[in-house]
N, C-alpha and C positions, 0 to 999 in steps of 0.2 A: 757811517755805514755797518760797525758792527751791528749799531743800535735798530735801525733795520734791517738787519737779518733776523734777529732778536724778536722783531715783532711778526714781522713775517710767519717767525715759526709759530710767535703765539698765536697768530691767528690762524693758523694752518688747521683745517677739521677735516672732516669726513661731510662731502657734501653731495647728498643723494638726488638733493631736484636741483637740476640743471637744465640748461635751453640751447638751441642752436644761435642764437642771438653774439653776434661775431663783438668780442671783446677787444681783444689786438689783433694786428693783422696776422696771417697764413706765417709771412715772413718771420716775424717775431717770436712763437710760436718756436718755427724749427733754429731758430738762433738759440735759445732758452734749453733745445734737445741739444743740440752741437755744443753748445759752452757746459752743458753738464756733463756730457759723454767724452768730452776731450780735457777736462779738469777734475773731476769726480776720482779720487786715490781707490787705488786696487790691491791686492795684495801682488808681490812681487812686478807691482807695475803690471800684470799680467794682461789688464785693459781685454776684459772678456766679458763685456756687456754690450748687447747690441741693441737696438733701438729701433723701432719700428711707428711711425706718425702715422695714423688712417682719419682725414677729413674728410666732410660730405659724405658723399656717395659711399665710400669705404668704409666709414665711420660706421654705418648704419648698416653695412651687408656685414660686417662683424656681429653686432646684434643679432640680424638676422639669423644668420650661423650659428650662434651660439642657443639663438633661444629652440630651432628648429633640432641640433642634439642633444636637447634637454628634454626637449619631447619624447625623445625614446626613452625617458631615464626616472622622468619624473609621472606619475598616475597621472590620467586626464584628468580624474575631478579633484585633486588638488595639486592643480598645474593654473591654478587665475595667479596668486601671489607670485610665482614665477614669471609671469607672461608678464604682469606689471613693472616688474623690477626690469625685464627686456624693454618695456618701454623707457622708464625712466632713464636706463644706461643711452641709449638710443636718442631720447630726445636732447640730449649734448650735443657741444660743438665739436668734439673729435675725441677718440683714444689713441692713449699709447701704450704701446705693447712692448713688456719688456722680457728680453733674451740674454741667455749667456749661452758663450758658444764652446763646448765641450770639446772640438779641437785643440782650443788654447790649455783648457785644463788640463784634460789629457797630456799633452805636451809636457805642460811642467810636472805633473805626476810623474811620465816618465826621465827628466833633466833632475827630478830633485825627491826621490823614492820614500827617503823617509820621512816624509811629509807627504806622502799620496794622500792620506784617508784626507788630509786637512783641506786640499785644493777647492771639492765640492763645496764645504764648510764655507772657505772662505770665498767662493765666488760667490754665495747667496748675498754674503756680507756687502758683498761691491756692488753688487743688485740693491741691497736696501739701502745702498746711500744713494744708489740713484736715483733712486723713485723719492727719496725725502730730499734730495735736491730740487727736482723735477716739480713735484709737488708746491714745493714751495715756493719755489719761481712764479709757478703759477698760481700761486695765491697772491704773491705782492703784485703780479700785474691785475688782480682783481676776477680771476677765474676760481670756479670753485673745483676738486675733484675727489673723489674715492678712488680705493684699491680694490680689488677683485680677482678674485683666480677660480677661473674656472678651467683650469690646466691641471689634470691631462686629457680631460673628457675634449675639448675643444683643439686638441694640441694637430693631428693629423688634417682636421679639415685649415684649421687655419696658415698649417705648412704649404698647404696644395692649393691654396687659395690665394695666398701672395708668392708663392715659389720661395719661400724659406728653406735657407739650407739645413740640408738634413743634420749638421753637427751644432744648429743652435737648440735650444731647449724653453720655451716657453715659461716665465717665471709667475709674469703679474699679468692683468692691464689695468688702464688707470682712463677710465669716463672722465672727461669734463667739460666745462661750457661755463656759461654768465649762471650766478647761482638764480634761483628761485625762492629758495627758502633760507632760514638761518637756522643754523645748528645749536642744537640744547645746550645750556649747561654744561661743563665737561667737572666730574668729578677725578678729584687727584687725591691721590694717596699721598699719607702725610712724607717730606720728603727725609724726614729725620731717621725714617725707616728705609730708603734709600739710597741715602747716600752718606757716606763716611767722610770725615778727613781727619786726618793727622799732621800734626803740625811736631 
């Protein structure tokens, strides 16, 4: 079982070429997200991560909204690469939105004032763990994904469109779908420069 997990972790890559072709059921996608949200650890057991899964027309709508927002800030004469990116994300099957609930974080800050400055940082650690768990689980099921950060530009539009509670702060967006391209070779820095073991 551990080998399967490590293999999925090794195979997890940023995949930008994705299609709408269904690889697994919507119910399986929800099961992956539910398990990740339930079992991924969080500091002080805060359970502050919130996840929204957008499929079908809702997924398309997110990237239409994002494109409209970006048109207002990216010069028209250099917008073509941005439009291509939006089309590539829109071509996928779905998008997972990662949020952190600041009502939970602020509650912890009030309860543990000596750690107050740390809770927003630890919250991002929690979100990152959820992102990796879901990303790796999608890879294990044959799906490709990438992680995007169009927040805070799209925060207000997203909150209004999907009735997101005011205390939820958008952290990242993960478009996913059936891979249509293979990632290139990944370069790794020497492990001896990154890992130290003392016996």
